N, C-alpha and C positions, 0 to 999 in steps of 0.2 A: 614599495608596493603603491601602486597607483589606484585611485578610487575605481577605474574601470575594471582593474584585476580583481579587487575586492568584490565588486558587484556581479563578476562573471563567475568567481568562485562560489558565492552565495547562491547564484542561480543554479549552478551545477549541483549543488549539495540538495536544495530543494527539488529540482527535478528528479534526483535519484531518490529522495524520500517519497515522492509521489509515485515513482514508477513501481518501487517496493511494495506501496500500500495498495496499488491498483487491483491486484487479483482479489485480495480480500473485500475491497470495497465494491467491486462489481459483483462479485457473489451475494454479498449483503443486499444489494440494490436489487438484483433479480430475485432473489428469495422474498424480500419484503414486498415487491410488487405482486409475486404470485400469491402470497399469504393474504396480501390485502383485497386481490380480486376474489379469492375464496371466501374471506370474511364478508365481502360486499354480496356475494352470491348466497351465501347461507345465513347472513344476518346474525353470525356470531361474533360479538364484540368483546373478546377476551384479550387482555393485554399481553398475558404470557404466550398466547398463541402467536404473536408476531415477533416476540423477543427471542424464545428459545430456539425456534427453527434458524433464526439467523446467526445466532452464536454457534450452533453446530455446523451450520455450512461454512461460515467464515473459518472456523477452526479446521474443517476438512480441507478449504482452499488453502489454509496456512501450511498443512501437513503436505499437500500434493505440491505447492509451489515452492517449498522450502528449498529444494536444490537449486533452483534457478534463482531464488533470492540470494542465497549464500555466495553463487558465483558472481553475481553482480556486486555484492557487498566486498568482497574478496578483490575483485578487479578495480573497484573504485578505491579501496584502501591501499591497494598496491601502487595504483598510479599516483595517489596522494603522497605516500612515502618515497617513491623514486623520484618525484619532482620537488621534493622538500628543499633542497638546496637551491633549486630556481626561485622558490617561493621567498626565501629569506633575503634575496638581494634586494 
């Protein structure tokens, strides 16, 4: 195993983790911005008002995106296991 292979392998794993987290992170960011604008407009400064809607929205995004996430994870893992003999050379 060369250092280039290991760096490429680690890069691919990090890209996959970020790709799988993207739907929840984007929904959390959008809901956070909307709630922040709402708080600024109404001058309500309640901490749970920002936290609870983000959790609910991120959970809903996880449920909605779960089939896609599972397909990506299965494809990545299958590719990893099929190429395992090539990795140990």
